[in-house]
C-alpha positions as CSV (number, residue, x, y, z in Angstrom):
1,D,0.0,0.0,0.0
2,T,3.0,2.3,0.6
3,I,5.1,1.1,-2.3
4,V,5.0,4.4,-4.3
5,Y,6.3,6.3,-1.3
6,I,9.0,3.9,-0.3
7,A,10.2,3.5,-3.9
8,S,10.3,7.3,-4.4
9,A,12.3,7.8,-1.1
10,T,14.7,5.1,-2.3
11,A,15.2,6.8,-5.6
12,F,16.2,10.1,-3.9
13,S,18.4,8.3,-1.4
14,L,20.3,6.4,-4.1
15,N,20.8,9.3,-6.4
16,N,23.1,8.4,-9.3
17,L,23.3,4.7,-8.3
18,N,22.7,4.0,-12.1
19,L,21.8,0.4,-11.3
20,P,18.3,-1.3,-11.3
21,V,16.4,-1.2,-8.0
22,I,13.0,-2.8,-8.7
23,F,10.1,-2.9,-6.2
24,I,7.4,-5.4,-6.6
25,G,4.1,-6.2,-4.9
26,A,1.2,-8.6,-5.1
27,R,-2.5,-8.4,-4.8
28,Q,-2.5,-11.8,-3.0
29,G,-0.2,-13.3,-0.4
30,A,2.9,-15.1,-1.8
31,S,1.6,-18.4,-0.5
32,A,-1.5,-18.3,-2.6
33,I,-1.3,-20.7,-5.6
34,D,-2.5,-18.1,-8.0
35,S,-0.7,-15.1,-6.5
36,D,0.7,-12.6,-8.9
37,F,3.8,-12.6,-6.8
38,R,4.9,-15.8,-8.7
39,L,4.9,-13.7,-11.9
40,N,6.1,-10.3,-10.6
41,L,9.3,-11.7,-8.9
42,P,10.8,-13.6,-11.8
43,N,9.9,-10.7,-14.1
44,A,11.7,-8.3,-11.8
45,I,14.7,-10.5,-11.7
46,K,14.7,-10.9,-15.5
47,T,14.4,-7.1,-16.0
48,A,17.1,-6.2,-13.4
49,A,19.6,-8.7,-14.9
50,M,19.4,-7.2,-18.4
51,G,22.6,-5.6,-19.5
52,Y,24.6,-7.2,-16.6
53,N,26.9,-9.1,-19.0
54,N,26.5,-6.9,-22.0
55,V,26.7,-3.1,-21.7
56,N,25.3,-2.7,-25.2
57,A,22.1,-4.6,-24.4
58,P,18.9,-2.8,-23.4
59,S,18.8,-2.3,-19.6
60,I,17.4,-0.3,-16.7
61,G,19.5,1.8,-14.4
62,E,17.0,3.5,-12.1
63,T,14.5,2.8,-9.3
64,A,11.3,1.4,-10.6
65,I,8.1,-0.5,-9.7
66,L,7.0,-3.7,-11.5
67,F,3.5,-4.9,-11.4
68,D,1.9,-7.2,-13.9
69,D,3.4,-6.4,-17.3
70,A,4.4,-2.8,-16.6
71,L,7.6,-1.3,-15.3
72,T,7.1,2.4,-14.1
73,R,9.5,5.0,-12.8
74,A,9.3,5.1,-9.0
75,T,9.1,8.9,-8.8
76,T,6.3,9.2,-11.3
77,S,4.1,6.4,-10.0
78,V,0.9,6.6,-8.0
79,S,-1.5,4.0,-6.6
80,R,-4.8,3.8,-8.5
81,G,-6.7,1.4,-6.4
82,T,-7.0,-2.2,-5.1
83,K,-9.6,-3.7,-7.4
84,V,-7.4,-3.8,-10.5
85,N,-4.9,-6.1,-11.9
86,N,-2.1,-3.5,-11.8
87,P,-2.7,-1.0,-9.0
88,I,0.3,1.1,-10.0
89,E,0.3,3.7,-12.8
90,S,2.3,6.6,-14.1
91,P,-0.3,9.2,-15.1
92,R,2.1,11.9,-16.4
93,L,4.8,9.8,-18.0
94,P,4.7,6.6,-20.1
95,R,5.8,3.3,-18.6
96,L,9.5,2.5,-18.7
97,A,9.1,-1.0,-20.1
98,E,6.5,-3.6,-21.1
99,V,7.5,-6.9,-19.5
100,G,6.4,-10.3,-20.9
101,W,8.4,-13.1,-22.5
102,T,10.7,-10.3,-23.5
103,V,11.3,-6.8,-22.0
104,K,10.7,-3.9,-24.3
105,F,12.2,-0.7,-22.9
106,E,10.9,2.8,-23.8
107,V,13.3,5.5,-24.8
108,I,12.8,7.4,-21.5
109,A,14.2,4.5,-19.5
110,K,17.7,5.3,-18.1
111,P,20.1,2.4,-18.9
112,R,22.8,1.0,-16.6
113,Q,25.8,3.1,-16.1
114,P,28.8,3.1,-13.7
115,P,27.5,3.9,-10.3
116,Q,28.3,7.3,-8.8
117,T,25.9,7.2,-5.9
118,N,26.0,9.8,-3.1
119,Y,23.7,8.2,-0.5
120,S,21.6,10.6,1.5
121,Y,18.9,10.0,4.1
122,T,15.3,10.9,3.4
123,I,13.8,10.0,6.8
124,N,13.0,13.6,7.9
125,K,9.5,13.5,9.4
126,N,9.1,17.2,9.9
127,I,6.9,17.9,6.9
128,A,3.1,18.0,6.4
129,Y,0.8,17.5,3.5
130,F,-2.3,19.7,3.3
131,D,-4.9,18.8,0.7
132,L,-7.3,21.5,-0.3
133,V,-11.0,20.6,-0.4
134,S,-14.2,22.7,-0.6
135,Q,-14.5,24.9,2.4
136,T,-11.0,24.2,3.7
137,N,-10.6,24.5,7.4
138,L,-8.1,27.3,7.9
139,D,-7.6,26.4,11.6
140,S,-6.0,23.1,10.6
141,F,-3.5,24.9,8.3
142,Q,-2.7,27.4,10.9
143,I,-1.8,24.6,13.3
144,L,0.9,23.4,10.8
145,V,2.2,27.0,10.5
146,E,2.5,27.4,14.3
147,D,3.9,23.9,14.9
148,P,7.7,24.4,15.6
149,H,8.5,20.8,14.5
150,I,7.1,21.3,10.9
151,K,9.8,22.6,8.5
152,G,8.0,22.1,5.2
153,I,4.3,22.2,4.1
154,L,3.2,20.7,0.8
155,I,-0.2,21.8,-0.5
156,G,-2.3,19.8,-2.8
157,A,-3.9,22.7,-4.7
158,F,-6.9,22.9,-7.0
159,G,-6.4,22.7,-10.8
160,A,-3.2,24.4,-12.0
161,G,-2.1,25.3,-8.5
162,N,-5.0,27.5,-7.3
163,I,-5.0,28.3,-3.6
164,P,-7.7,30.3,-1.8
165,S,-6.6,33.8,-1.0
166,T,-7.7,33.3,2.6
167,L,-4.6,31.0,3.0
168,V,-2.2,33.7,1.8
169,P,-1.7,35.3,5.3
170,F,-0.9,31.9,6.8
171,I,1.5,31.0,4.0
172,H,3.3,34.4,4.3
173,K,3.7,33.8,8.1
174,A,5.0,30.3,7.5
175,V,7.7,31.5,5.1
176,Y,8.7,34.9,6.4
177,E,8.2,34.5,10.2
178,K,8.5,30.8,10.8
179,G,11.2,30.0,8.2
180,K,9.3,27.1,6.7
181,V,9.2,26.0,3.1
182,V,5.8,25.9,1.4
183,A,5.3,24.2,-1.9
184,A,2.3,23.2,-4.0
185,I,1.3,20.5,-6.5
186,T,-1.9,20.0,-8.4
187,N,-4.3,17.5,-6.7
188,C,-5.6,16.6,-10.2
189,K,-4.7,13.1,-11.5
190,K,-3.1,14.6,-14.7
191,G,-1.5,17.9,-15.6
192,S,0.8,20.2,-13.8
193,S,0.8,23.1,-11.4
194,D,1.2,26.4,-13.2
195,M,0.6,28.9,-10.4
196,G,1.0,32.0,-12.6
197,L,-2.0,31.0,-14.7
198,Y,-4.6,32.5,-12.4
199,D,-4.5,35.3,-9.8
200,C,-5.3,33.0,-6.9
201,G,-2.2,30.9,-7.6
202,A,0.1,33.9,-8.4
203,L,-0.9,35.5,-5.1
204,A,0.3,32.4,-3.2
205,V,3.6,32.5,-5.1
206,K,4.1,36.2,-4.0
207,A,3.5,35.0,-0.4
208,G,6.4,32.5,-0.8
209,T,4.9,29.3,-2.3
210,L,6.9,27.2,-4.6
211,S,5.3,25.5,-7.6
212,L,6.5,21.9,-8.1
213,G,5.0,21.6,-11.6
214,P,4.1,18.1,-12.7
215,M,5.5,16.2,-9.7
216,V,3.1,13.6,-8.4
217,K,2.1,13.5,-4.7
218,P,4.2,10.6,-3.4
219,A,7.3,11.9,-5.1
220,A,6.7,15.5,-3.9
221,I,6.3,14.3,-0.3
222,E,9.4,12.2,-0.3
223,K,11.3,14.9,-2.3
224,M,10.5,17.5,0.4
225,R,11.7,15.0,3.1
226,W,15.0,14.7,1.2
227,A,15.4,18.4,0.5
228,I,14.6,19.4,4.1
229,N,17.1,16.8,5.3
230,N,20.0,17.8,3.0
231,A,19.7,21.5,2.5
232,K,22.3,23.8,4.0
233,G,22.4,27.5,4.9
234,E,23.9,29.8,7.6
235,N,20.6,31.6,8.1
236,R,16.9,31.2,7.5
237,V,16.8,32.7,4.0
238,K,19.8,30.8,2.7
239,Y,18.4,27.5,4.1
240,Q,15.0,28.1,2.5
241,K,16.6,28.9,-0.8
242,D,18.7,25.8,-0.7
243,V,15.6,23.7,0.1
244,A,13.9,25.3,-2.9
245,R,16.9,24.6,-5.1
246,L,16.9,20.9,-4.2
247,L,13.1,20.6,-4.6
248,L,13.3,22.0,-8.1
249,T,16.4,20.1,-9.2
250,E,15.7,16.9,-11.2
251,V,17.2,14.1,-9.2
252,A,15.5,10.8,-10.1
253,G,13.3,11.6,-13.1
254,E,10.6,13.2,-10.9
255,L,10.7,16.4,-13.0
256,P,11.4,16.9,-16.7
257,T,14.9,18.2,-17.1
258,I,13.8,21.2,-19.2
259,Y,11.2,22.2,-16.6
260,S,13.7,21.8,-13.7
261,K,16.2,24.2,-15.4
262,Y,13.5,26.7,-16.1
263,A,12.1,26.5,-12.5
264,I,15.5,26.9,-10.9
265,N,16.2,30.0,-13.0
266,Q,12.9,31.5,-12.0
267,M,13.4,30.6,-8.4
268,K,16.8,32.4,-8.3
269,E,15.3,35.5,-9.8
270,T,12.2,35.7,-7.6
271,F,12.2,33.4,-4.5
272,L,12.8,35.4,-1.3
273,K,14.7,38.1,-3.2
274,E,13.3,40.7,-0.8
275,E,11.1,40.8,2.2
276,V,7.6,41.2,0.9
277,S,5.1,42.7,3.4
278,L,1.7,41.1,3.6
279,E,0.0,44.4,3.2
280,K,1.5,44.8,-0.3
281,I,0.0,41.6,-1.7
282,Y,-3.1,40.8,0.4
283,K,-6.2,42.8,1.3
284,N,-9.1,41.4,3.2
285,N,-12.1,40.8,0.9
286,K,-14.8,43.4,1.4
287,V,-18.4,42.2,1.7
288,Y,-20.8,44.1,-0.5
289,K,-24.6,44.2,0.3
290,I,-26.9,44.3,-2.7
291,N,-30.5,45.2,-2.3
292,L,-32.7,43.8,-5.0
293,K,-36.1,45.1,-5.5
294,L,-38.3,42.7,-7.3
């Protein structure tokens, strides 16, 4: 049930390992005579062994998940349910390979390479995920802002990264007063967060929110753990900027390389460049009374 999170965390920890790490699961226990474990395990071994003796042969050199006949990248995978043959899917990127009698790799699959791993822990627990729903309870978000243990808050935003303006004062406080990192992804199944598309997203960016683009929820959560744990900085602002840099840097295929480079350049130009007062970007909504005479 947690395979997409564990696999993503492993991918970030084993950055540049360049060797196959394949997670498998099963819809039935391994002891059941018709368990899919009996198919997934040999398929995973077969896939991982490819290219071991021949560097010119097709191979896989990254962390992935194998279920049924599909091999998907760990950092782009999500769980789609329990009542299907293959509960794992990659909604924003094609599968890495089709696994049957033979293994057919797609061009996006990273092949084996000499390992250059720089192992890093991703076990930081001081982050929180806040999913926006209709009539979001602001008190629960404020608790995360005030909690001294929480270092990073990931928001599952509406659509292209839209965040209600009523959250802006709390985001501003989290970033500028509490020294936290606030980032957002879309809570839609497909697509990407583009927080400059609408005013309600752009306002949250001005308050200090980072847009993580097309990153899926499991990868974004584990990426924030990794970034919070490995960022450096002598003061609050430098630490926040380093967390932002790590979050937006493509590490294990969780972000398109082109998007990563663009987002980092934008972050350097705008993120925490100056102290932005809340009064400049946010005004309480006025209530207008309209009398209708029928």
